[in-house]
C-alpha positions as CSV (number, residue, x, y, z in Angstrom):
1,M,-3.8,39.3,13.9
2,L,-4.4,35.7,12.9
3,Y,-2.4,33.0,14.6
4,F,-1.9,29.4,13.3
5,I,-1.3,27.5,16.5
6,S,0.1,24.0,17.0
7,T,-1.8,21.8,19.4
8,P,-0.8,18.4,21.0
9,V,-0.9,15.3,18.8
10,G,-1.7,13.2,21.9
11,N,-0.5,14.2,25.3
12,L,-2.3,17.4,26.3
13,K,0.8,18.6,28.2
14,D,2.6,19.0,24.8
15,I,1.4,22.6,24.3
16,T,3.6,25.6,24.6
17,L,3.2,28.4,27.2
18,R,2.9,30.9,24.3
19,A,0.2,28.9,22.6
20,L,-1.9,28.9,25.9
21,E,-1.2,32.6,26.3
22,V,-2.4,33.5,22.8
23,L,-5.5,31.2,23.0
24,N,-6.5,33.1,26.1
25,E,-6.0,36.4,24.5
26,V,-7.7,36.0,21.0
27,D,-11.4,36.9,20.4
28,I,-12.2,33.9,18.2
29,I,-10.8,30.3,17.9
30,A,-11.4,28.6,14.5
31,C,-11.4,24.8,15.0
32,E,-11.3,21.9,12.7
33,D,-13.8,20.2,15.0
34,T,-15.1,22.2,17.9
35,R,-16.0,19.1,19.9
36,T,-12.4,17.8,19.7
37,S,-10.9,21.2,20.4
38,L,-13.1,21.6,23.5
39,K,-11.3,18.7,25.2
40,L,-8.1,20.7,25.1
41,L,-9.7,24.1,25.7
42,N,-11.7,22.9,28.7
43,H,-8.6,21.2,30.1
44,Y,-6.9,24.6,30.3
45,E,-10.1,26.5,31.2
46,I,-10.1,28.6,28.0
47,K,-13.5,30.0,27.2
48,K,-13.7,31.7,23.8
49,Q,-16.0,32.0,20.8
50,L,-15.5,28.9,18.7
51,V,-16.2,28.7,14.9
52,S,-15.9,25.8,12.6
53,Y,-13.0,25.8,10.0
54,H,-12.4,22.5,8.2
55,K,-11.6,21.2,4.7
56,F,-15.2,21.2,3.6
57,N,-15.8,24.9,4.3
58,E,-12.3,26.4,4.0
59,K,-13.2,29.1,1.4
60,Q,-16.5,30.2,2.9
61,S,-15.2,30.1,6.5
62,G,-12.0,31.8,5.4
63,E,-13.9,34.7,4.0
64,R,-15.7,35.1,7.3
65,L,-12.5,35.0,9.2
66,I,-10.9,37.6,7.0
67,A,-14.0,39.8,7.5
68,D,-13.5,39.4,11.3
69,L,-9.8,40.3,11.0
70,K,-10.6,43.4,9.1
71,S,-13.1,44.4,11.8
72,G,-10.2,44.3,14.3
73,K,-10.7,40.8,15.8
74,N,-7.8,38.6,16.8
75,I,-8.2,35.0,15.7
76,A,-6.5,31.7,16.4
77,V,-6.7,28.7,14.0
78,I,-6.2,25.2,15.4
79,T,-6.8,21.7,14.2
80,D,-7.7,18.5,16.0
81,A,-4.0,17.7,16.5
82,G,-0.7,19.0,15.4
83,T,0.1,22.0,13.2
84,P,-2.5,23.7,10.9
85,V,-1.8,23.7,7.2
86,I,0.5,20.6,7.3
87,S,-1.9,17.9,5.9
88,D,-4.6,19.7,7.8
89,P,-7.0,22.7,7.0
90,G,-5.3,26.0,6.6
91,N,-3.6,25.9,3.2
92,V,-6.5,27.7,1.5
93,L,-6.6,30.3,4.2
94,T,-2.9,31.2,3.9
95,K,-3.3,31.9,0.2
96,M,-6.4,34.1,0.9
97,L,-4.5,36.0,3.5
98,V,-1.6,36.6,1.2
99,E,-3.9,37.8,-1.6
100,E,-5.6,40.2,0.8
101,G,-2.3,41.5,2.1
102,I,-3.1,40.5,5.6
103,E,-0.2,39.6,7.9
104,Y,-0.4,36.4,10.0
105,T,1.9,34.4,12.2
106,V,2.5,30.9,13.5
107,I,2.8,29.6,17.1
108,P,5.0,26.5,16.5
109,G,4.7,23.3,18.5
110,A,3.7,19.7,18.1
111,T,3.5,17.9,14.8
112,A,3.2,14.1,14.2
113,F,5.9,13.4,11.6
114,V,9.0,14.7,13.5
115,P,8.7,12.4,16.5
116,A,7.7,9.5,14.1
117,L,10.8,10.1,12.0
118,I,13.0,9.9,15.1
119,L,11.2,6.8,16.4
120,S,11.6,5.0,13.1
121,G,15.4,5.0,13.5
122,M,15.8,5.9,9.8
123,D,18.0,8.7,8.3
124,A,16.6,12.0,9.6
125,Q,19.3,14.2,8.0
126,R,17.4,14.6,4.7
127,F,13.7,13.7,4.3
128,A,10.7,14.6,2.2
129,F,7.3,15.1,3.9
130,I,4.5,14.0,1.5
131,G,1.5,13.5,3.7
132,F,-1.6,11.5,2.5
133,L,-1.3,9.7,-0.8
134,P,-3.6,11.1,-3.5
135,E,-6.6,8.8,-4.2
136,K,-6.3,8.7,-8.0
137,K,-3.8,6.1,-9.4
138,R,-2.6,8.5,-12.0
139,E,-1.7,11.1,-9.4
140,Q,0.0,8.4,-7.3
141,D,2.1,7.4,-10.3
142,E,3.2,11.0,-10.9
143,L,4.1,11.3,-7.2
144,F,6.1,8.1,-7.2
145,F,8.0,9.2,-10.3
146,K,9.0,12.4,-8.6
147,Y,10.2,10.8,-5.3
148,K,11.2,7.2,-6.1
149,N,14.8,7.9,-6.8
150,L,15.4,10.6,-4.2
151,D,18.1,9.7,-1.7
152,M,16.1,10.8,1.3
153,T,13.6,9.3,3.7
154,L,10.0,9.7,2.7
155,I,7.2,10.5,5.2
156,F,3.5,9.7,4.6
157,Y,0.3,10.0,6.7
158,C,-2.3,7.3,6.6
159,A,-5.8,6.8,8.1
160,P,-6.2,3.5,10.0
161,H,-8.7,2.0,7.5
162,D,-6.3,2.6,4.7
163,L,-3.1,1.2,6.4
164,K,-2.7,-2.1,4.6
165,K,-3.8,-0.6,1.2
166,T,-1.4,2.3,1.6
167,V,1.5,0.0,2.4
168,E,0.7,-2.2,-0.7
169,T,0.5,1.0,-2.9
170,L,3.9,2.2,-1.5
171,Y,5.4,-1.2,-2.4
172,K,4.0,-1.2,-5.9
173,G,5.2,2.4,-6.5
174,L,8.5,2.4,-4.7
175,G,9.7,-1.2,-4.7
176,E,11.2,-3.0,-1.8
177,R,12.2,-0.6,1.0
178,K,12.6,-0.7,4.8
179,A,9.6,1.1,6.5
180,A,8.1,1.9,9.8
181,A,4.5,2.5,10.9
182,V,4.2,4.8,13.9
183,K,0.9,5.3,15.8
184,E,-0.5,6.8,19.0
185,I,2.4,9.3,19.2
186,T,3.0,10.7,22.7
187,K,0.1,8.5,24.0
188,L,0.1,5.6,26.4
189,H,0.1,3.0,23.6
190,E,2.6,4.7,21.3
191,S,4.1,2.0,19.1
192,V,6.5,1.5,16.2
193,E,6.3,-1.4,13.7
194,R,9.4,-1.8,11.5
195,F,9.0,-3.9,8.4
196,N,9.9,-4.3,4.7
197,L,7.2,-3.0,2.3
198,S,6.9,-6.4,0.6
199,E,5.9,-8.0,3.9
200,G,3.2,-5.4,4.8
201,V,2.1,-4.6,8.3
202,S,1.1,-7.1,10.9
203,E,-1.5,-4.8,12.6
204,E,-4.9,-6.5,12.4
205,N,-7.0,-3.8,14.0
206,P,-5.5,-0.4,13.0
207,R,-6.6,2.5,15.2
208,G,-5.6,6.1,15.1
209,E,-3.8,8.0,12.4
210,Y,-0.5,6.4,11.3
211,V,2.8,8.0,10.1
212,I,4.6,5.7,7.6
213,I,8.3,6.3,7.3
214,V,10.0,4.8,4.2
215,E,13.7,4.7,3.4
216,G,14.9,6.7,0.5
217,G,16.0,5.6,-3.0
218,K,19.6,5.3,-4.1
219,G,19.7,8.5,-6.1
220,E,19.8,6.5,-9.3
221,E,19.1,8.0,-12.7
222,N,15.5,7.6,-13.9
223,P,15.4,4.0,-15.3
224,N,12.9,5.0,-17.9
225,L,15.6,6.9,-19.8
226,S,17.1,3.6,-20.8
227,L,14.0,2.8,-22.8
228,S,13.5,3.9,-26.4
229,V,11.3,6.9,-26.9
230,E,8.5,4.7,-28.2
231,E,8.8,2.3,-25.3
232,H,8.8,5.3,-22.9
233,I,5.6,6.7,-24.3
234,N,3.9,3.3,-24.3
235,L,4.9,2.8,-20.7
236,Y,2.7,5.7,-19.6
237,I,-0.1,4.9,-22.1
238,E,-0.3,1.4,-20.6
239,K,-0.6,3.0,-17.1
240,G,-3.7,4.8,-18.3
241,M,-2.4,8.1,-19.5
242,S,-3.8,9.7,-22.7
243,K,-1.3,9.9,-25.6
244,M,-0.9,13.7,-25.1
245,D,-0.3,13.3,-21.4
246,A,2.2,10.6,-22.0
247,V,4.0,12.8,-24.6
248,K,4.2,15.7,-22.1
249,T,5.5,13.4,-19.3
250,V,8.2,11.9,-21.5
251,A,9.2,15.3,-22.8
252,K,9.6,16.5,-19.3
253,E,11.6,13.5,-18.2
254,R,13.9,13.6,-21.2
255,K,14.1,17.4,-21.2
256,L,13.1,17.6,-24.8
257,P,10.4,19.7,-26.7
258,K,7.0,18.0,-26.8
259,S,6.9,18.5,-30.5
260,E,10.0,16.3,-30.9
261,I,8.5,13.5,-28.7
262,Y,5.2,13.7,-30.5
263,K,6.8,12.7,-33.7
264,Y,7.3,9.2,-32.3
265,T,3.6,8.7,-32.0
266,L,2.9,9.4,-35.7
């Protein structure tokens, strides 16, 4: 059996009894970074064979893990902190396991965004977890189009060196919103900074991974639909899309055939 096991996001005591039990029973523990995982494993005196499993070797390492599973080994997959697969390595492996018809299970536990959402003080009844922003502007624009008008809180992850840039990007893509940046969750220096996106964050020396919580939209209709079809197409072309990609996007937004939208470009 393969187990995806949640590990603490900060405080080493935030691990479940079941997680410790399984980590002690498996044959192999696949780690995002074996050096980081050893701090936890040594703390609980867990001595097992460790193998590397991270985003740069997911397919190759996944094939090796599947071979070990087929030979009868029991395996645990953990990341540096939190729950595997959720903005962490593991997504490729779950697909491989499903394709192979291999059963697996999850040992739930700590994850960063849930306590961050509660600490932000924003609406936690309905929310969308997005994780890290894509690097390419075109992909960012597509993401903001999908989520901008949703009447629910939005949750993002952010590396410390990208904090200010990420907040600026969120402001450009979502407009003025209330937001909160949460860091060092469950640790001694846990902190929450609440601000408006237009103001940016005051943190001068960001350290540790951040969770950024942004208030939702108002559930308004897509404002682009008030444009003429020609204006709608040109809007995306000006943002860097090719003519055909702009046509596809406009057709999707207006729920019309691409051929009908394409006529407006002739």
